[in-house]
N, C-alpha and C positions, 0 to 999 in steps of 0.2 A: 590416374590417379591412383596412388596406395593409402593408406587407411591402417594405423599402426596400432592397432589393438592394445598390444603388452608394451608399452613404452612406460619406464620409470624417472619418478623427477623426484629429489628433497629438497623442499623451498629449505631457505639458508635457516631460516627461524626455526624449523624442524632439526633440520641439520645440528645448528648448535645446543639445540636441545640432548640431543641423543648424544653428543660428544661430553656434556655435563653428565649425562648419567650413568654414562658407559664409565666414567673415573669411579662409580661407587661397587660397578662389580656385580651389579645385580642382573645384567642379565647375561642369558646361557653362552657357553664360551665361545659356540659360533660364532653368535651373535654381535659380541664384543670383539671378534678376528675381525671380520666384516667390517665392520665400524672402520677400525683400526685400518685393513686393509685398504680401503676406497681412501680415506683421510691422509694416508702417506703416498700416495699414488696420484694423489690428487686431478682424481678420475671423476668428482661431484663437475656435472657441468654445468654453463651457462643457460639461461633456457634459449637467448641471443643463439649460441653456437651450436645447442642440441638444433634447432628452427634450421641454420643453416649444414649441418651435416646431412639430416635427412631429407632437405632439398635436394642436395648432391645425389641422392640415393634413388630419386624419382619417390620420395613419401611426402605425402603433400597434407596430409593430417597425422598430429600424436595423440593418439588417447591416455592419458596421465593418470598414471596411479605411485600408490605408496608402495613400495616393497615392503621386506623384514627391517624394523622389528611391529611395521605396522603403529598403530597407539596401544597396542594391547600394553598397558604399565601394571605395575602393583597396585597401583593405587586408581579406585575408578572415576574419580574426580578429574583426577591427572588427565587421564584416559580422554574423555570427554571433553577436558580443557583443548586438549593437543588437538581430538578429529578438529571442532570447531576452526580451531588455527589453521591446520592441513588446510581444509576444505575450504576455507575463506580466501584464503591463497591461488589454492586454483583456480577458486573463480576470477582472481585479478588476475592471472595470465589467461587466464582464455578471455577478459574481458579485454585486455590488453593488445591480443594479437588475436581479435577475430578471426575467422575461417582459419584457424590455424589448429583449436586441439578443442577434445573431449577431457572432461574431468569426471575422475573416476570419484566417489566422496568413501570419506574411510569413515567405519561407526567400532564406538567403542563395546564391541560386543561380550566382555567379558563384564561388561554393564546388561543385561539387556534391556530392561527398562531406560536405559539413557540412550542405549543404542536405539533403540524408539523413535525418542527425543529427538536423534541430533539426523537420523532417516528424515524425519517430516522434516525438519530445517533444512534440511540439504534439496532433498528431492523438490519444495514447496517454495521456497525460501531463495534457494540460491540457483536453484532449475538446476541442478547437475543430473548427470545423463545414467550411470549405472552406481551401485558401488561394488567398492573390493572388500573380502577376506579370505582373511588368515586359513589356511589349512588345519590348521587348529587356534584354536584360542587359549591360550598360557599353559597348554596339555590337555585340553579340554577338547575331544572330540565335538565335531560341527552336527553329529546327529543328534544330540545330546536332547532330551526334550523341552530342557532350561530354555532352549534357544528358540524354541515352535512360536511361542508369541514374536518375535520378533520375523520369525518366518511367514507369521499369517499376516504382519503388516505391509512387507515385502510383497506379499502374494496380493491386495488389496491395489496397492501401486502400482502394479503388474512392471516392477521394476528389474533389470539381469541383476545377475550376479557374478564378479568375476573370480573366480577362486586362483589364491597366487599359495605357493608353498610357503609354510614356516616352518621353523628349524622342528626336526624330528623331537620329540620330550628324551629327556637323558640324553643329550648328544655328547658322546664325547670328544677330544681334540679329533680336529680333522686333519691327521697327516697328509692326504692327496687330496687332499680338497675334492671330497666326495661327496662333500654334503651338496652341494648343487649339481655336479654331475650326477648321485645318484640319489640323494636319500630324498631331494627335492621330488624329484620325480615319482616316488612311492608315496611321498606325503602329500601330492595329489591324487592319486590313485586308490590308498585309501580313506582318505576324505571324501568322495565323493561315492564310491562306494555303500561305506558304510552310511550316507546320508540316501542313497535310494533305498538299501536293506531296511532302511528306522520310518520308511514313508513319505519323507520328506514332500518329495514330490508327487506322490498320492492325495497326500491333503492336501497340497498347495501348486495345483497345475499350472498358474500362472508366471512362477518360477523360472524364468529362462537363466542356464549356467554358460557362462565363456571359461572353458578349460587349458590352462593354457601346455606348453610344450608339447601339443599333439595331445594333452590328454593324460600325459604319462604314460603309464603301460597299458590301459584299457581298450586300446585295439586290438592288443594282443592275448588279453586274456578273457575277452567278453564272452568268446564260448562256456570256460571254464566257470565263468559267476551266474551264468545262465543255469550248467549243470548244479551248480549250487543249490538253486533257486528248483529245480526240478526233487531232489534227493534230499534235502531237509528243509524241515518243517519249518525251523527258525529264522531261514529265511525268505519265507511267505507268507509271518503272520502279519507283515504290515502292508503287503503289496498284492495285489492281485493281478498283476502282469510280469513276463520278463523283465528282467534287469533291464537288456538289451533294448527292450519297447522304450523304457527313459534315457538309455544311455544315447540312441539314436536321436535324441530330440536336442542336445546340448549341442555347443558351440566347439571345436576346438583351431586353437590357434598352430599356424603352420612350422612354427620351432621345430626342428628337429635334427636338420643336417643331414638327412638318412632319404633319401628319395625313395625307396622300399616300403620304409614306414609309411610317410607320407602314402603312396599308392596305396597299402594296408586301410589308414582311415578313411579315405574318399572313397574303396569300395565298399566301406560297411555301414559311412555317415552321408556318402554324397556331398560334392561340391559346394549343395547348399547349408552344408554346417561345418564349414573348412572358414576361418579367418587369417587374415595376416598380420603377422605378430614379430619383432623384430627381441624385446627384454632389452631394447638401447637404458641406460649405457652398460649394465650389464654384460652383454656382449658386447664387443668393441667394433669400431666400424670396420675393420676388415670380414668379422664374423654375419654383419649385418649384409655386407656385400653376398657371399656364401647362400643365405638365407631368400637376398632377389634370384640369384644364378639356381638353386633348386625349387623356384616357381616355374622359371623359363625351362628348365629342364625337363619339368613333370610332361610339356608337350601336348596343354589343355587346349580346349576350343575357347579362341574369344568369350564365349558368353561364360563359361566356368572361372577363366580368369578374371572376368569382372566379378564372378560371386565372389570370389574368396580376396579379392585385388579391396574390395569397396561397398557391392552391393551387401552383404550377407549381415556385413557391420553396421553399415547404415539403417538396415531393417532392425534390428536389433536396439540402438542408440536412440531411435526413433519412435522405438515400442510399436512397428506395425505387426 
């Protein structure tokens, strides 16, 4: 049985909120485009249809999270209210369909104090499993020291973080759909690299990170990042060991559509740090089938295949 760690769902109450806010044109251009695209295409699936579709593809459990724009609104209290609404709805879905879903909590990190408040509620009261963070918070880097009190609480609770790309700051009109194809990959790469160099994981070693889209460009440029650590003093001021030592502790979902790329990631971090994901419904069912096929084409041992399909993510979700 496969467990899909990268599976998005926009609850109806959240979606209606987005449509209303999008009319005010307060979102970046590409976010408004995404909202308009999915509204017009009717690609926002019902939860029952999502269950049926995934089961046909051999995926037994979905790990639900928000995608762009998450809950990072211009008004901090609106962000908190939206996070609470979404988290409550996710828990209702999990309870309605026992054994079908794990659910990731969204937190209003544009207000770190409110983010801590909602983190505590989501984990301790709602019993959610992981938190999802965007790669930037309204343009602010996740490496900002202003977020460290939040990371301190995450570290205390030993809660994993699923990192998801957001719109790059100052994103212009996207003629060729390159935002999801290219920009988001480098958003993830930049965000997690800055967090490593800022010392987030040295200060807060209990935080487990799950990176989408095979970690962006990380598997291919890890040697270059380590070389920066060797050659530039500013890359060493917050960490006492090579960046690769931190990166090898993270988990990378398999969404790549490129067998040599997946093999590269496996060679660097091992099958015990690769997890299965689909990016559904942003990836249509045909693409999900290709992700399934790529896993088969790797010709892995039964043990390694089981690690990627379910055992690694169960270990993370259960905080083992």
